[in-house]
N, C-alpha and C positions, 0 to 999 in steps of 0.2 A: 381614179384614186381610190374610190370605194372598193372596186374589185381587187386592187392590189392589196389594200388593207385586209380584206376578207381572206384572200389567199394566204397572206402572211399569218393571220390568226390561225388558219387551219394548219399550216405547217408548224407553227409554234406549239399548237395543241398536240399534234402528232408526235413531235419531238419530245415533249414532256411525257407523253404516255410511254414512249420507248425508254426514256431515262428511268422512270419509276419502275418499269418492268425489269430493267437490268440491275437496279440498285438492290443491295442487301436489305433485309427487313428492318434493320435498326437505323437506316439512313434517314428515315422520316422523323427521327428524334430519339436517339439512344439515351437512356437514363443513366446517370452516374451511379456506380455501385454504392450501396450504403456505407457511409463513413469515408468515402474517397474524396469528398469535397466539403467545403465549409457548409454548403446548403444541406448536405446529408450527414452531418456530423452525428456520431453516436453519443447519446446521453451518458455522462459519467457521474455517478453518485458522489456526494460529498460526505465524508466521514469525519467525526470528531475524534477519531482514533481511540477514544475511551469506549465508545459504543460498539464499534465494529472494526474488524481488521480484514474485511472482504477485499479481494483483489479482482480487477477486471483484466482478463487475459487477452493478449493479441499475439500475432505472429507476422513477421515480414515475409511474404511469399516470394518476393523478388527484390533485387537491389534498388529498384525504382519505385517500390511500394510507398504510398503516402496514405496516412490515415488521420482522421480528425475525430476528436471527441469534444463534447461541449458541456457546460454547466451554468446554472444561474448564480451569478455573483451578486453580493451585496456591497454597496459602497463602504469603503474603509476597512473591509475585512481582508486579511492576508490569507492566501491559499498556498499550500505546499503540495506540489506534485511529486510523488515518489515513483521513480521508474525502477522497477524491480527486475533484475536480470535472473535468468534461470540457471546460469552456469558461469561462475566467476573464473573458471579455468580456461574459458574460451576468450582469447584476446582479440582485439580489433573490432569487436562488435559494437561500434560506436553508433549513437543515435542523436539525431538533431531534434530539438524541441523548441517550438515557437508558440507564444500566446497571442491570440487575436481578440479584439473587443468589438462587439456589434453596436453600431450607431443606429438606433431604431428610427430616429427622425430622418436621417439621410438614407436609411436602408442600405448601409455599407458596412463592410468589415475593415477594421484598421489593426495593424500590427501593434500589440501593446508592449512588447518587450523585445529585446534583441534575441536572435536565435542562439540557443545554447547547444553545445556539443557535449553529450554526456556518455559515460561508459555504459553501453547496453548490457554488459555482463555483470555489472555491480549494481548496488543500490545507490541511486543518485537523487538529490533533492533540487527542485527548481521552484522558486517562489515568485508569486505575483501578488500585488496589492490592488484590489479593485478600485478604480477611480470613480466609477458610477455603478449604480445597480442596473445590470443588464446581462445579456448572455455573453459569456466568454467561451472561446474555443481554443483547442490545443492541437497543433499539427505535429505529428511524429513521423519521422522518416529516417531511413538508414543513412549513415554518414558516408558509406562507400559500399562496394560490392560485398564486403565481409558481413554486412548486416542481413543478407538474404538468408531466410530460414530461421532467424533468431526469434525465440519466444521471449516475451517479457510481460510483466504485469504493471498495471497503473493503479495508484491509490491517490486520491485527492483529499487532502485533510484541511479542515477549517481551523483557524486559530480561536474560534469562539467555542471553547470547551464548556461543558456543563460544570457548575460549581461543585467542589468536592463536598460530599455529604458525610457528616460524622458517622463513622462506623457503619456506613450504608449497607455493607454486605457481610459484616462480621460483628454483630452486636454482643456476642457472648465470648469472644475470643481474647479478651484482655488478660486472661490467666491461662496457665498451662492446662488446667482441667477443662477449659472450654475451647481448646485448640481446634482449629479447622483441619479436617483430614484432607491431605493432598494425595490423590490417587496417582501412582506412577504411570507414565506413558512411555512406551518404547519409541525411539526416534532414530532416524538415519543420520549418522554423524557427517557423512559426506554431503548430504543435502543441507544439513544445518550450516556447514562451513561454506558451501559454494553456491547455494541457491537462495536468493532473497525471497522468491515466491514461496518456497517450501517453508522457510523460517516464519514468514508472516502468517501463512495459513495454519501452521502448527500453533503459533501463539494464540490465534483466534479460537481454535477448536479445543486445545488441551489446557489452556491456562485459565485460572480463576481471576476475576476482577475484584480488587480490594482497594482500600484507601488508607492513607495515614491521615487521620483527622479525628480529634484535634492534633495539633503539632506534637504533643507529648504522647500520642497514642502508641501502644505496643500491640502488635498482632502476633498471636501464637498459632503455630501449625504443627500437626502431627504427620510425620513422614516415615513410611516403612520402606527401607532400602532392600531391594531384592538381592538374593545371594549371588555372588560372583558376577556382578554387573557394575559397570561404570555408571554412577548416578550423579545427577546434578540438580540443584535447585536453581531455576532460571527466573530472571526478572525482566519484565518488559515495561518500560515507562510509558504511560498513556498520553502524555501531553508534549512529547518531544522537547523537553527542557531538562537540564541537569538536576538531579536530586541525589542526596546522599542517603543510602540505605544501609542500615547497620543490621547485621545478622549474627546472632549467637546460636550455635548448634549445642543443644543441651541434652542432658540425660533425663531419666524419668522423674528425677527430683527437681528439675529445672536448673541444675548447675551447669554453667557453660563448659563445654568441652573445647570449643574453639571460639575465638572472637575475631571476626573478620569485617571491620568497617570498610565499606567500599563505595565509591561514587559511581552510580550507574546513570547513563543518559537514556535518550528515547530509543536507542537501539536495544541491545540485549546484554544483560550481565548474568554470569553464571557463577555458582559456588559449588565446588566439588565436595561430595560426601564420601566417607570412608568406604572402601570395598570390603565387604563382609562375606564370611563363609556360610552364614545362616541369616535369614531375614531379620533385620534389626530395626527397631523403631527409635527415631530421634524426635526431638521437639525443637522447633525453630522459633526464636524470638526476633521479630522483625520490627524495626523502628526507624524513624527519620533522624534529622539533625536537631530536632527540638524546636525549630522555628518555621518550617515549611509544612504545608499540607498538600497532598498530591494523590492522584490515582496511580495504581500500578497493577500489573498482571503478574501472577506467580504460578509456576508449574514445576512438577517433579518429573524429570526425564531420565531415561537410562538406555544404555545400549550394551550389547554383548561384546567384550573385548576379543 
């Protein structure tokens, strides 16, 4: 019996050596690509939207691609995931989004919400409220083969916004004489209309951050419209709730030329300015509804017709 066992051990050892020699190098324990599993999820920063409009970019390299991102959640806080598409003219680029919650005691992941199917070509919002303070992860994958090659951006926004500070960025602009200068920025109209990624990056880089605070606050701006260009004053609400923004376009004496009260939400609102044959300076009087305080971004944009 001992001899039989010994011969068996020798044969088994020889067979193992042959198998190892014939196996590819990764067979001994191939590591998952970063971001392809819950264990290797890529960190996703949390923005308050007021502070930052940064976007984390990704691309589906195949119809079966799966990617995971993760973030540290605090109990009771609501998080909004924005999936920003790069081209709204491309149809059928749907994306599946699923939230997972880590149970540290059991060392397991649990699905926190039902899987959502969202339009990968447009800007879509998916919300989750953290039940406990722990690590949350998000799985993003193509809905079907049409998702292959699609580029998209991710923004995770916390509902815990910093309090609005009275005239935090514009202490002297309560009159026309102290109006803040808005420099004009050229922009791509097609990108503005069709790419959520382009729009958000433009807001972050070209727009100034201001506040309506106190509620009766008026902010004045000086804007010089370039000659023979289509020019817009654009607003971007910082806390993804509805706010009424009232804008008067005024002359050098502060007399309103147009009065255009409009309700703008956390997306983008624009106000067209006159097309002029020579550079012309106008003054904008911006205020709220008299009862709300809020952050907002404002920019002066133009493009050649």
